[in-house]
C-alpha positions as CSV (number, residue, x, y, z in Angstrom):
1,M,60.4,14.7,-6.6
2,Q,62.1,14.4,-3.1
3,G,65.3,12.9,-2.0
4,S,67.5,11.8,-4.8
5,L,64.9,12.2,-7.2
6,A,64.8,16.0,-6.6
7,G,68.5,16.2,-7.6
8,T,69.9,17.0,-11.0
9,P,70.3,14.0,-13.2
10,S,73.5,14.9,-14.3
11,A,75.1,12.9,-11.5
12,C,74.5,9.8,-13.4
13,P,78.0,8.3,-14.1
14,S,77.1,5.8,-16.6
15,A,75.3,8.1,-19.1
16,V,76.3,11.7,-20.4
17,A,74.4,13.9,-22.9
18,R,75.9,17.4,-23.6
19,L,74.3,20.3,-25.1
20,P,76.8,22.0,-27.4
21,R,77.8,25.7,-26.7
22,P,75.7,28.5,-28.6
23,Q,77.2,28.8,-32.2
24,R,76.6,32.2,-34.3
25,A,76.2,30.6,-37.6
26,S,75.8,26.9,-37.2
27,C,74.3,24.1,-35.0
28,R,75.9,21.2,-33.9
29,P,73.8,17.9,-33.2
30,L,73.2,17.0,-29.6
31,Q,75.6,14.1,-28.8
32,V,74.0,11.3,-26.7
33,V,75.7,8.4,-24.9
34,R,73.4,5.5,-23.9
35,C,74.0,3.7,-20.5
36,D,75.8,0.4,-21.3
37,Q,74.4,-1.2,-17.8
38,L,71.1,-0.2,-16.4
39,Q,71.9,-2.1,-13.4
40,Q,75.0,0.1,-12.4
41,T,72.7,3.1,-13.0
42,K,70.1,1.8,-10.4
43,Q,72.9,1.0,-7.6
44,Y,74.3,4.5,-8.1
45,T,71.0,6.3,-7.7
46,N,69.2,3.7,-5.2
47,Q,66.2,4.4,-7.1
48,G,66.0,3.1,-10.7
49,S,63.4,5.7,-11.7
50,V,65.9,8.4,-11.6
51,S,67.1,7.0,-15.0
52,Q,63.6,7.6,-16.3
53,R,64.0,11.4,-15.2
54,C,67.5,11.4,-16.9
55,L,65.8,10.1,-20.1
56,Q,62.9,12.4,-20.2
57,I,65.1,15.6,-19.8
58,C,67.4,14.5,-22.2
59,A,64.4,13.9,-24.7
60,G,63.6,17.5,-23.9
61,A,67.0,18.6,-24.7
62,L,66.8,16.8,-28.2
63,A,63.5,18.7,-28.9
64,V,65.2,22.1,-27.9
65,Q,68.2,21.3,-30.2
66,H,65.8,20.1,-33.0
67,L,63.7,23.3,-32.5
68,A,66.7,25.3,-33.0
69,C,67.7,23.8,-36.0
70,A,64.9,22.0,-38.0
71,G,61.5,23.0,-36.3
72,A,58.9,21.7,-34.2
73,A,57.9,18.7,-36.3
74,Q,61.4,17.4,-36.2
75,A,61.5,18.0,-32.5
76,S,58.5,16.2,-31.9
77,E,59.9,13.2,-33.8
78,A,63.3,13.5,-31.8
79,V,61.2,13.2,-28.5
80,G,59.3,10.2,-29.6
81,G,62.4,8.4,-30.9
82,V,64.4,8.8,-27.8
83,S,61.1,8.1,-25.6
84,E,60.9,4.6,-27.2
85,A,64.5,3.8,-25.5
86,T,62.9,4.3,-21.9
87,S,62.8,0.8,-20.9
88,T,66.2,-0.3,-21.2
89,L,68.3,2.8,-22.4
90,P,68.2,5.6,-19.8
91,L,70.1,8.8,-20.7
92,A,71.0,11.7,-19.0
93,I,72.2,15.3,-19.3
94,G,75.7,16.0,-18.2
95,G,77.0,19.2,-16.5
96,G,75.3,22.2,-14.7
97,A,75.8,24.2,-17.9
98,A,73.8,21.6,-20.1
99,I,70.8,22.1,-17.6
100,A,71.1,25.8,-17.6
101,A,71.1,25.8,-21.3
102,L,68.3,23.5,-21.8
103,S,66.1,25.5,-19.0
104,A,66.9,28.8,-20.7
105,A,65.9,27.6,-24.2
106,L,62.7,26.0,-22.7
107,L,61.6,29.3,-20.9
108,A,62.3,31.2,-23.9
109,T,59.6,29.0,-25.7
110,D,56.7,30.5,-23.6
111,P,53.5,28.7,-24.2
112,Q,51.5,31.9,-22.9
113,K,49.9,32.7,-26.2
114,R,48.4,29.2,-26.5
115,R,47.2,29.4,-23.0
116,T,45.5,32.9,-23.6
117,A,43.9,31.6,-26.8
118,Q,42.4,28.8,-24.7
119,T,41.2,30.9,-22.0
120,A,39.7,33.2,-24.5
121,T,37.2,30.5,-25.8
122,A,35.7,30.8,-22.3
123,G,35.3,34.4,-22.3
124,G,38.7,35.1,-20.7
125,N,37.7,33.5,-17.3
126,E,40.4,30.5,-16.7
127,K,38.0,28.6,-14.2
128,D,35.3,28.8,-17.0
129,A,38.0,27.3,-19.4
130,V,38.8,24.5,-17.1
131,K,34.8,23.7,-16.4
132,S,34.6,23.7,-20.3
133,Y,37.4,21.3,-20.8
134,F,36.4,19.0,-18.1
135,N,32.7,18.8,-19.5
136,N,34.1,18.1,-23.1
137,Q,37.2,16.8,-24.5
138,G,38.9,16.8,-21.1
139,F,36.1,14.3,-19.8
140,E,36.7,12.1,-22.6
141,R,40.3,11.8,-22.1
142,W,40.1,11.5,-18.2
143,N,37.3,9.1,-18.1
144,R,39.3,6.8,-20.2
145,I,42.3,7.5,-18.1
146,Y,40.6,6.9,-14.8
147,G,38.5,3.8,-16.0
148,T,39.4,0.3,-17.0
149,T,39.3,0.5,-20.8
150,D,42.4,-0.4,-22.8
151,D,41.8,2.6,-25.0
152,V,44.6,4.3,-23.6
153,N,48.2,4.9,-24.8
154,K,51.4,4.5,-22.4
155,V,51.4,7.9,-21.1
156,Q,47.7,7.7,-20.1
157,L,48.2,4.2,-18.5
158,D,51.2,5.5,-16.6
159,I,49.1,8.5,-15.3
160,R,46.4,6.0,-14.3
161,T,48.9,3.9,-12.5
162,G,50.2,6.9,-10.8
163,H,46.9,8.4,-9.9
164,Q,45.7,5.2,-8.3
165,Q,48.7,4.9,-6.2
166,T,48.1,8.2,-4.6
167,V,44.2,6.8,-4.0
168,D,45.7,3.9,-2.5
169,K,48.0,5.9,-0.2
170,T,45.3,7.9,0.9
171,L,43.0,4.9,1.8
172,K,45.9,3.1,3.5
173,W,46.2,6.2,6.0
174,L,42.6,6.2,6.6
175,D,42.6,2.3,7.2
176,E,45.3,2.8,9.5
177,E,43.8,5.2,11.5
178,G,40.8,3.6,12.4
179,G,38.4,3.3,9.4
180,L,35.7,5.6,8.1
181,R,32.4,4.0,8.8
182,D,29.8,6.8,9.4
183,T,32.7,9.5,9.2
184,T,31.8,12.5,7.3
185,V,34.2,12.9,4.2
186,C,34.2,15.9,1.8
187,D,36.1,14.5,-1.6
188,A,36.7,18.0,-3.2
189,G,37.3,17.7,-7.0
190,C,36.0,14.1,-7.0
191,G,36.7,13.4,-11.1
192,T,34.8,10.1,-11.9
193,G,34.9,8.8,-8.5
194,S,38.1,7.0,-8.0
195,L,38.4,8.0,-4.3
196,S,34.8,8.7,-3.6
197,L,33.8,5.2,-4.4
198,P,36.1,3.1,-2.0
199,L,35.4,5.8,0.6
200,A,31.6,5.1,0.5
201,L,32.0,1.3,0.0
202,R,34.1,1.6,3.5
203,G,31.2,3.2,5.0
204,A,31.9,6.8,5.0
205,A,29.2,9.3,4.7
206,V,31.0,11.2,1.3
207,S,30.0,14.4,-0.3
208,A,31.7,14.5,-3.5
209,S,32.0,17.5,-5.9
210,D,33.7,18.5,-9.0
211,I,33.5,21.5,-11.4
212,S,32.5,19.2,-14.1
213,S,28.8,17.9,-14.2
214,S,30.1,15.2,-16.6
215,M,32.6,14.1,-14.0
216,T,29.9,13.8,-11.3
217,S,27.4,12.3,-13.3
218,E,29.9,9.4,-14.1
219,A,31.1,9.1,-10.4
220,Q,27.3,8.8,-9.7
221,R,26.9,6.1,-12.5
222,R,30.2,4.2,-11.3
223,Y,28.6,4.3,-7.5
224,E,25.1,2.7,-8.6
225,E,26.8,0.1,-10.8
226,A,29.2,-0.8,-7.7
227,A,26.0,-0.8,-5.4
228,S,23.8,-2.9,-7.7
229,S,26.5,-5.5,-7.9
230,G,25.9,-6.6,-4.3
231,Q,28.9,-4.8,-2.4
232,Q,28.0,-3.3,1.0
233,T,26.8,0.3,0.7
234,P,27.1,2.9,3.4
235,T,24.5,4.0,6.0
236,T,24.2,7.5,4.2
237,P,24.5,7.2,0.4
238,P,27.3,9.4,-1.3
239,T,26.3,12.6,-3.0
240,F,27.8,14.2,-6.2
241,T,27.5,17.6,-6.8
242,A,28.8,19.8,-9.7
243,T,30.3,22.7,-8.3
244,D,33.8,24.5,-8.1
245,L,36.0,24.2,-4.8
246,E,35.5,27.9,-3.7
247,S,31.7,27.2,-3.6
248,I,31.8,23.8,-1.3
249,S,30.2,24.4,2.1
250,G,29.5,22.5,5.4
251,S,31.5,20.7,8.0
252,Y,33.2,17.6,7.6
253,H,35.5,15.4,9.8
254,T,38.0,14.9,6.8
255,V,38.5,16.8,3.6
256,I,40.1,15.4,0.9
257,C,41.6,16.8,-2.4
258,L,43.7,15.1,-4.8
259,D,45.4,16.1,-7.7
260,V,43.4,19.4,-8.2
261,M,46.0,22.2,-7.2
262,I,47.6,21.6,-10.4
263,H,44.8,23.9,-11.7
264,Y,45.5,26.6,-9.2
265,P,48.7,29.3,-9.1
266,Q,50.1,29.7,-5.9
267,D,48.1,32.5,-4.8
268,K,45.0,31.2,-5.6
269,A,46.1,27.6,-4.0
270,N,46.5,29.4,-0.8
271,A,43.1,30.7,-0.8
272,M,41.9,27.2,-1.8
273,I,43.8,25.6,1.0
274,K,42.4,28.1,3.3
275,H,38.8,27.4,2.3
276,L,39.2,23.6,2.4
277,A,40.6,24.0,6.0
278,S,37.5,25.8,7.2
279,L,35.5,22.9,6.1
280,A,37.7,20.2,8.1
281,Q,36.9,19.6,11.7
282,D,40.1,17.4,12.0
283,R,42.0,16.3,8.9
284,L,42.8,17.6,5.6
285,I,44.7,15.7,2.8
286,I,45.7,17.1,-0.3
287,S,48.0,16.2,-3.0
288,F,49.9,18.6,-5.6
289,A,52.7,18.4,-8.3
290,P,55.8,19.5,-6.4
291,K,57.9,22.4,-7.8
292,T,61.5,21.4,-8.5
293,I,64.0,22.2,-11.1
294,A,63.7,19.1,-12.6
295,Y,59.9,18.9,-12.7
296,T,59.5,22.5,-13.8
297,V,62.1,21.6,-16.8
298,L,59.9,18.5,-17.5
299,K,56.6,20.5,-17.5
300,R,57.9,23.2,-20.0
301,I,59.1,20.2,-22.3
302,G,55.3,19.0,-22.1
303,E,54.0,22.4,-23.1
304,L,56.3,22.5,-26.1
305,F,54.4,19.8,-27.8
306,P,50.8,19.8,-26.3
307,G,48.1,17.2,-27.5
308,P,44.9,18.3,-28.9
309,S,43.0,17.3,-25.5
310,K,45.3,18.8,-23.2
311,A,44.0,22.3,-22.8
312,T,44.5,23.6,-19.4
313,R,47.4,25.2,-17.5
314,A,49.2,23.2,-15.0
315,Y,50.9,24.6,-12.0
316,L,53.5,23.1,-9.9
317,H,53.9,24.1,-6.1
318,A,56.7,24.2,-3.7
319,E,56.0,22.0,-0.8
320,A,57.0,24.6,1.6
321,D,54.6,27.0,0.3
322,V,51.8,24.4,0.6
323,E,52.8,23.8,4.3
324,A,52.9,27.5,5.0
325,A,49.5,27.9,3.8
326,L,48.3,24.8,6.0
327,R,50.0,26.3,9.0
328,Q,48.3,29.6,8.4
329,A,45.2,27.9,8.3
330,G,45.5,26.0,11.6
331,F,46.9,22.6,10.3
332,K,50.2,20.9,11.1
333,V,51.4,18.3,8.4
334,T,51.6,14.8,10.2
335,K,52.0,12.7,7.0
336,R,53.9,12.9,3.8
337,E,54.0,10.6,0.7
338,M,55.4,10.5,-2.9
339,T,54.3,9.2,-6.1
340,A,56.3,9.2,-9.1
341,T,55.8,7.2,-12.2
342,S,57.3,8.3,-15.5
343,F,54.5,10.9,-16.3
344,Y,52.8,11.5,-13.0
345,F,54.3,13.1,-10.0
346,S,52.3,14.1,-6.8
347,R,53.1,14.9,-3.2
348,L,50.7,13.8,-0.7
349,L,50.1,15.2,2.8
350,E,48.0,15.0,5.7
351,A,47.5,17.7,8.0
352,R,45.7,17.8,11.4
353,R,44.1,20.6,13.2
354,S,46.5,21.9,15.5
């Protein structure tokens, strides 16, 4: 996260949690002090959501402590117990040594073995693993998250809210710059159409694609439902194609790729940005999960307790690396936005051909 949200949560003056120093023969419980006044914390940070970051990292500290002393089952329970305090009782990890100790413990618990096993089910090809995931259990999960059903948990609802905020910010940029009527737009990695549909209903000529045929079929269904409800449709109906990003071809005034880079390591992300830039005549809009110390730790915490439907790798990207890739492709960043909820973090960039 950018600004104060990118800083270490240990600066919070009204909540301190300390990890014990390593012990050879014993393991002391993690001591946590709850904030007495949430308002005081908000005034100190100027952004109340920092308290959430504090709490989430503290939950991870509890998990690591319990992993060392009692095992994964108890650690999972510890995370759940602490998480229920998110609404009124923010927590923080105090001191750089505590952050270092937590980070070291998380890095030592490498989920590589689980990832390798997941990829092996797709013949060892990570792209095929992603495709298989989003055509099966991943589709079921994300179709609920990106839909309107109430059949979602608090985390999924939070992710839905965050993603929609990113979509809304993108649409606001486009509306402020003169609208989209009859403008050619490529929505790369369209999912179930959360961006494609409002783009088309604004009059854009949308070419939408996703690696998952299940996703594109659902996006097509949602568009047809919207069109049959009497909403104004574009001159050129949108197309929905099942294909990976590397196989997209054509030339478009604007290319948009939201929340897809999380599936690409940096070296492949650079090539993907170069390819998307080659399709854009004027404008490229992309979003990615920013790589900061705090988010790296939070990501590893999440990897310690993966749910059954969370089966793909997630990659964070340094903003400087993304911007460098855009410059190499002949684009200059002209706008920036950040969306951060409790469980969704996304940096949004607009770049113009320079």
